[in-house]
N, C-alpha and C positions, 0 to 999 in steps of 0.2 A: 433511196431504201435497201435494203436489199432484198429480195424474193425468199420469203416465207413460206411456212404450211403453216396449217394446222394439225396438231397430236387430242389425243387425247391425255388431259393431263394425268388422269388416272393411271394410265397407263406404263408413263413415266416415274409417277409418283409409286408404282409396285415395284418398281427394280430394285432391289437391295443394293448398297453401298456402307465400304465401310469408312470412320472416320481417320486420319492421320493419326491419333489413338488406340485404334483395333475396336472401336464401339462401334455396330452393327445398327444402323440407320437407313434410309430410305429418303426421297424426297419431299415425303409427302408431311414430312418436317418441314418443312416451305411454305405449302400451300397459299396460293393466295398472295404468293410475293413473285416478283419480277428478277426472274434469277437471268446471273450472267456465270455460265461455266466453260471453264476455262480450263483446257494442258498446261498446266506449265513444268519449267524445266531451271533447272538451277545457274546452269554451264551454258546455256541460250546466249546468244548474243541482244536476244529480245527482253531477258528479263529485267530490263530494269521497268519494264512494262509493270514489273511487280506496284512500283509506284505509284501509277495513274490507277490501275485495282483497285488499290487501297483508300486513293483519295476518292476515287465512287462512293467507295462503301461509307467514307466519313461522311461524304456528303449526300447519300440516296437511303442508306441503314436504316436511318428511322424512320423513314417514309414507306417503309413496306419493301425494301429492295436489298438483293445480297450476290458477292461474286463470291462464289464456290471454285476454289481453286482445286484440279488433278492431276498430281506429280505422274511424269509418264517419262521412262525411258527409251521411249519408241523409237529415240535418233539420237541416243546414244549420249546427252547429255544432263541427265539427272544421277543426285547425286546416288548413294550406294540402300541408303535406309531412311527410313521415316525421322529417324530422330534428327539427323543430317538434315533433311528436309524442315522438317520444322524449327531449328535452331536457328540456319542460316536466312530464313523467311520472318525469322520475329527479330532476330539481331541484325540485321539484311536492309529492310524494309521493311519493318516495324506493321507486318501481316496480323490483319486481328480479323479476316473474316476465314469463314469453314475451311478447314483443309483436309482434304483425304486421303486412302491409303492411293502407292504407288498403282497405274491401270496401263493395259496396253489399249488404243486408241483406234488402231490398225489391224487385218489378219487374224490368225485364226484365234487367235487368246482375247481379240479383240473385248472391252467390257461390254454387258448388256445394252451398257446405257449410251454408250457412243454409237452400237447397233443400229438404235434408232434414230440419233442423232447425225449421223452422218446421213441422212434420209432425206436433210435437206438442204435444198440449194442454194448457193450463195448469190450473191448480187448481181453476176454472170449469167445466174440458170443451172452451174455446175453444182451437183450432187457428187456423193461418193466419197473416199478417202479424206483424213483430214492430213493436209499435208505438210504442216510443220506447227513446233511449239506456240503455245500462245492464239490458237484458234479460237473463236467465242463464239457463244451459242446463246442468245438472248432470248428469253423461255418466259414470257405473260403471263397472268392467270387467268385468262383466256385459252391456255396451250399453244398460242403462235410463235412459231419457235422460227427466230431468224437467225442466220449465218455470217459471220464477218470472220475474212478469212486474216490471216496473223499480222500481216505488217497493218493493218487496218487498229490505229491506237486507243487503245479504252476511251480516252475522251476526246476521239473524233465527233463533229459533228452532226453524224447520223445515226449515231450511237446512244451519245447525250439524247438527242430530241427524241430516239425509239422509249429509252428509258424515262424518261418525263409525260411523254405522251401514255405511256401504261399505268403510271402513279395517279394515285388519287392526288386534288391540289392541294396545295398549302391548308394546314388546318387556319381558316378565315377567324376562328375563335380567339386563336395566339395573336392575329392581326387586333383584334377589337381590344386584346385587352391591354394587347402595348400602348395604344393610341391611351385607351381609359386612363391609363398606369402617368403617362409622360400628361394628359388631362390636370389630372390631380397634382402631379408635378406644378404644372404651372400655375394654378389656384392655390399652392403652399406657397410660391414665391411673391405672386400680388401681395396676400396675406402680412404674410415679412416685411415687405416695404410700409404699408400699409400702419401695421404695427410698432414700424422705426419709428415711421412718419409724425403717428401718434405721439409717441414717446419723446421726439424734438419737442413738439410742440408743450408737453408738459414741462420740461424744464425751461424753456424758455419764460414759461407764465409763471412757473417758481423764480426763477432769475427778478423780473419783473416787479412781482410783488416784493421782495426779497430788499429792491433799491427804495421803491418806494416807502419801505418800514423804517431803513435808514435814513432817509429822507426825511 
């Protein structure tokens, strides 16, 4: 498990961010969710990670998790406009998780969100600059921030375990309803079989009476 640090969730939530469609918002929109913040780049060799990021979104999105993609040309591998980035993500990887405008993740023009995030150390205890595209920061609802370097795959054991541990347990009510439904289905089958047997008995009795009548 990577080294993490506790950050006041309110501090991060107050930082303004802009969606890929140009709308102003903040992380407050995602309060009480487990967040995975990723600096993405369309022309990076790690771009196939988009597929695994989207798979995480589909698997855990209904349980209170979301990926947040922040395009960046910090390493000169992102497309020129938000429109092209949005089209690429949609048509190539089927991305449905929220995407935001291009930002800088290092340097003098570093986005304020990343000014806070890069203070978090990775598994080796190293904080500081984002090293490359697809670096991942997982933020729990309690404000615990965990950092994963770019080559750590989105579906790696350490990331999945962290997500699972930070989400509420799967709804036990759904499991109960499913069991109840299966039980009702079983009762219906038995009832059908019983009815079928009674029908056969009735037909046999009728045939016997007819034969006796003809005799």
